[in-house]
N, C-alpha and C positions, 0 to 999 in steps of 0.2 A: 503494500500500499504506500503511494506516495506521501511524503511528509507534508503537512501543511506548510504553505508559505506564511510570512509575517502577514501579508495583506488577507490571505484566506482565513487565518487564525483570528485576526482582528475582526474580520466581518462576522465570522461565527460567534464570538464572544460578544459583539455588540448586539446581535440578535437575542441572545439569551439574556442579557442585561435588560433589554427593553421590556422583558416579561416581568420585570421585578417591581413590587409594590411595597417592599420593605423600606425602613429608614435608610439602611445601607446595604449594599450588596457587592460581594466580591467573588469573581469566578476564576478558577484554575483549569487549565487545559493541558493535558499531557498525552503524548502518543509517540508510537515509534515501532520499529521492526527489530528483532533479535533473532539470533540463530547460534546453534552450538554444535559441538561434537564432543563425545566423551569416550575414553578408551580405559581399559582396566586388563590385567594380565596379558598386556601385550597385543591386545586386538580391540578394535572399535567395538563399543557396547550400544551406543545410542547416538542419534543425531536429530536435530529438530529445528523448527522456527516457530516464532510466535510474532503477531501483530496485535497491537493493543492501543485503545484509546480510552481515555477517562476524563470526564468533566465533573468539576466538584463545584458546587455552589453554597456560598455561606451567606446567610440572610441575618440581618439584625434590626432588633426594635429596641432602642435605647441600649441596656446591658444584656439584653437577651439575644442568644445567638443560636442559630440552627444550621446544620450542615447536611446536605444531601449529595449523592454521588450518582452518576449514570454514565452507561457506554453506549447509548443509543442517541442519534444525532437527528432524528426527524423532528419537525416542528412541535408535534404533539409531545413527544417524549421531553424535548427542552423545556416546554412550557410546565410540564408535570413536575419535574426536578425543582424548578423554581419554587412552584407552589408547596412542594414537600419540605423544602428548607424553610419556608415561611411559617408553615405549620408547626415544625418543630421548634422554631424560634419562640413562637408565642406560648408554647407548652413548657419552654426551659426556664428555670430560676435564673435571676440575675447573675451575670458572670462578672464579679467585682474587679477582675484583672483585665476586661475587654477595654481596649483604648481606642476603638474605632479603626476604620481603615485608612490608609496613607492617601494622600493626594498626589499629584503629578511628580514624578522623580526625574532626574537628570542622570543618565547612566553613560558611562565610558563606552566606546565602540566595543562590539561584541569580539571577544578574543577568538584565537583560533581553536575553537572546541569541535569544530566540525570539519571533515576531511571527506572529500568525495571518493577517493579510493577506498577509504575504510567502509563508507556507506555501500560500496559496490560489491563488497566480499560476497563471494558465492559459495556453494557447498564444495566445488572443486578447489578452491583455494585452502579451505579448511581441511579437506582430506589430505591434500599434498602437504601441508604443514605437518599434520599428525604423522603421516607416512615417514617423514624425516626423523620425527621424534622417536617413533617405533624402531626405525632402522638403527639409530644409536643404541637403543636399549638392547636389542637383539646382538648387535656386534660386541657388546661388552657383557654379554650374558647375564642381563640384568632384567628385572620384571617392572614394567611401567604401569602407571595409572595416571591420567591426566584429564584436562578439561579446557577446551578452547571455546571462547565464545566471543561474539561481536554484535554491536548494535548500533542503530541511528535513531535519533528521536528528536522531538521539539517540545518546548514548554512554553506556556504563555499565560498571562494572567491579565485581568482588567477589573476595575471596580467602579462604583457609581460616583467617586470623586475626580475621575479623569485620569486615573493611573493605568497605563498599559505597558507591559514588558513582554520580550519575546526572545528565545534563543534556541539554536540548534546545537546538537553535540553527537559526536560519534565516539565509540570505545571499542577496544579489542583487548581482551584478558587472557592470559594463559598461565596454568600451573601444572606442574608435573611432580610426581613422587617416583623415585626409582629405588628398588630394592634389590639386594643380592638374592640369588636362587634360595640361599638357606636362611634368609631373612634376618641376617646379623648385621647387615649394612643398609643404610638409608641416606638418600639425597633428595633435595627439594629444590625447585625454582619456581618463582612466581614474577610475573611481568604484566604491566598494563599501560595502555597508552591510548591517546586519541587518534594517532595516526599509526596505521598498519606497518608502515615502512620503517618504524623504529622497533618493530617486534622482530626478533630473530629467535624462532621456536628452536631451531637446531643448536644455537649457541646456549640458550638456557638449558636444554636438555643435556648438553655435554658437561655443563657444570654440575648439575644434579647427579649425573653419572660418575663423576669423579669423586664427589662426596660419598655416593653409595659405596663405590669400591674401596675408597680409602677409609671408610668408618667401620668396616668389617672387623670382628674380634677385638672390639674395644677393651682397653684396660681399665681397671678400677683404680682411682687414686682418691686420696683423702679429700673430703669436703673442707672448705675452709675459705680464707680471703686470697683471692688471686688477681693478679692483673689479666684483664680479658680484652680481646678484640671483638667488638661486636659488629657483625656485618650489618648492612642497612635493614635487611629484613629481621634481624633480631633487635636492632635499636629501636625501630618505629613502634613496636608493641609496648615498650616501656615509655618512649616519649609521648605517645597519645594520651597516656594518663594525665600528663601535664595539660595538653591541648584541651582535653574534655573537662578539665577541672578549673579553667580560667573564666568562670562565670562570676559576674559582678554581685549577683543576688546571694549566691551561697557563701561568697567572701564576706559580704556585709552582715550576713546573718550568723557568721562564726562556724560555718560547716565545711570549710575547705582548707587546703594548704596556704592559701592566701590570706587567711583571717588572722587578726590580732585581737588581743583583748581589749575590752571596751568598745566593741563595734568597729574598730579600725582594720585596715587592710595593709598588706605588703605591697601594694601597688607604688612603683617608684623606687623599690628597694632592691638592692643587688642581691639575688639569691643563689646564683650559680656563677661559674667560671666566666670571666669576661670574653673568652673566645666564643661564647655560646650567643648567636643571634638567630632568631626565629621570626619569621614573617609570613604574610600571605599576599599574594598578588595576582588577581585573575588574568593579567596581562602576561603573565610569565611564559615565555614560548616553550619551556620544557614542561610545564605543568598548567596549561590554561584552564580556566573554570568560568562558570557562568558569572556575568557581571551584576546579578542582583540575586537576592535570598528569597526565601518562602514568603516573607511578608512583603516583599517588592523593595526593601531597602537597597541601596546600591552597595555592591561590593568593591572595595577600593584596596589598594596597597596599604598594609598596615603592618607595624612592627609590635609583636607581642613580647618578645624578649630581645632587648637591644644591649649588646655587650655585657650580658649577664644580669641586666636590670629588668624587672617586671614592668614593662612600659604601658601595656594595655590589658583590658579584660573585657569579655562580652557583656553588653548591656542589651537585654530584651526591651521592646518597646515600653511595655508596662513598668520595668524597674528603672529605666531610663527617666521617664516621667516622674515616677514617684520620688526619685532622688536628685532630680534636676540635673542629670548628666545627658550626654550624646549618646543617641542610639548607636551601637555597635554590633553589627551582626557576627555570628559564628561563621567563620570562613569555610569553604568547601575542601580546601587542601591548604597544607602548610609546607613551608620550605625552611631548611636550616643551613645556614652558610657552613662551609668547611675549610679544608686546607688544600694542599697541592699533593699530598701524599697518595699513593695507590694502596690498595689492601695489600699487596705484596711489600710495599715499603713498611707498612706498620708491622707486618710479621717481621721482617728483617731487624727491625729496630728493637724487637723484644727479647731480653735474655731469657725470661722465664714467664710462661703466661698460658692462656686458653684460648683458642679461637673458637667462637660461638657463631653457628651458622644461622640458627633459627631459636626463638623462644615461642612457647605457646602455652595455652591454658592459664593465661594470667588472671590473677584474682586479687581483688583488693583485700588488704590486711588493715590499714589504718588510713582514711581519707584524709585526715589533717597532716599527715607527714608524706602522704602518697606511697607509703610502704606497700608493695605488692609481692605475690608469690607467684612462681610458675616454674615452668621445666624447660631444660635445653632439649633439642631433637635434630634428627636429620644431619649429622655430622658435627661432632665436637671433638677438638684436636688439641694436644699437649704441643706447646711451642718451647723449644730450647736453643739458645744461641741463635736466634733468628731463623730457625727452621721448623717446620712442622715434623716432630718426630713420631708420634703414633696417636691414633684414636682413643679417646677416653670415654668410659661410661657417662651417660647423661646425668645431669644434676637436677635437684631442686634447689631454687634460690630463693632468698628473701632480700629484696633491695628496693630502695626509693630512687626514682630517676632525678629527683632534686639532689641527693646525695651523691648519686652517680655523676651528674654534671659538675659537682664540686671536686670530683676526684678524676677529673678529665686530664689526661696526658697528652693526646694527639688527636687530630681530626684528618680524615682523608677527604677524598673528592666526592662531593654530594651526587648521588644518582637517584633515578626515580624508583620507588618501590612501593609494594602494595602491603598493607598490614593483614597478617594472617589471622588477626583477631576481629577488628572492626571492618576490614575491607576497604579504608580510606586509602587514598594515594598521597604521597609525599615525596619530597626531594630531601634525602637524608644522607649524611656521609657515614662511612665506617668510622668507629671511633674506638680509641684505646683507653681503657678505664682501669685505675688501680684499685685495690681492695674491694673487688666485687665478691659479695657473700654468697657462697655455695653452702647449703645447709645439710644436703643428704645426698645419696645415690639413687638413680632410677634404672631399672633393668630395660626399660622400654627404649627402642632404637628411635 
């Protein structure tokens, strides 16, 4: 199904808006095409495609809000969903935190979230890519399981105060796990882009194959504090606990690592190493994102941590109005600056340490210190005198990303990575950390 153009989406949304009798009305429209291919035990198991479109109507009478959704776009159905949203609004209790819908906004130009070649991906392209991955697995006598998916979509919103926003986007995501035939070694790779030309399925599979073959027959070493090198896939699942906790309301209410006694916060304070700078930028060519958020607020380049200082936090529209602050939306993606060293350079500079390929099963222990626990997996290796000496059994760890970023030794070159926990995309460097706390061993691979 062809994606609706900006003009087509606006015409449809204006028609729906014309049916509204509420004090305020906001309508969101999302649609797109997606396809995938899945393989396991060295053979393709499923492939498929889906086309879907959804329209959501939010109607408000004063502080009463009702929401209804539909996926049929004939005139009768469109009017029906508006009436339904209005009925629900009249039945709803007052929402004390409803602040009304935005007026017209000024957005920066759409970033390059949409790529024609990615939108044109077909079953042959996916099948050929997976064939290369399977060939690498079989040549190395490994067992592969993976998933390749791509999509092209659009999103648009309009409201009764004159706001209109529109965006198109494409994506291609690939992940693969390779195991040795005896199940004692495991390797993993995950990549995601807006542009398919940036995805190299064979290269990602070769990295996973190397990890799998190299991690077989791992040795047990004592848990404790070690210098570690976290690859980007490992670092992101820790760092995202900082991103997700930078909410102004939870900080003001004393519920986060940003909170201080007496209702104060740590905004403006230096909490991590001065080499740490984290920002978001919808126009970044390596990580382009939509230039507006779900409320219709413009997304702009903003620094969250600047040279170790907690510079900004997210402000919802309600909390911004309540506290007299500027509304600051949560970003769709984040970028951390790094250094000029490669992963290999970080390894060569390490006298004794552990290389961590991936972390998973991350769970919160203490929200006010961001202490989390989790496990290593898919390739954990002992480093001595700048060389990987042998694979080690996996560990459970207890660590706070705030403490971790205060124990920073060096940063590598940032690269685009995908979180194995939340699925967010980020630009993250590999990082070398001292005194990382491993608490126990795990027999899983």
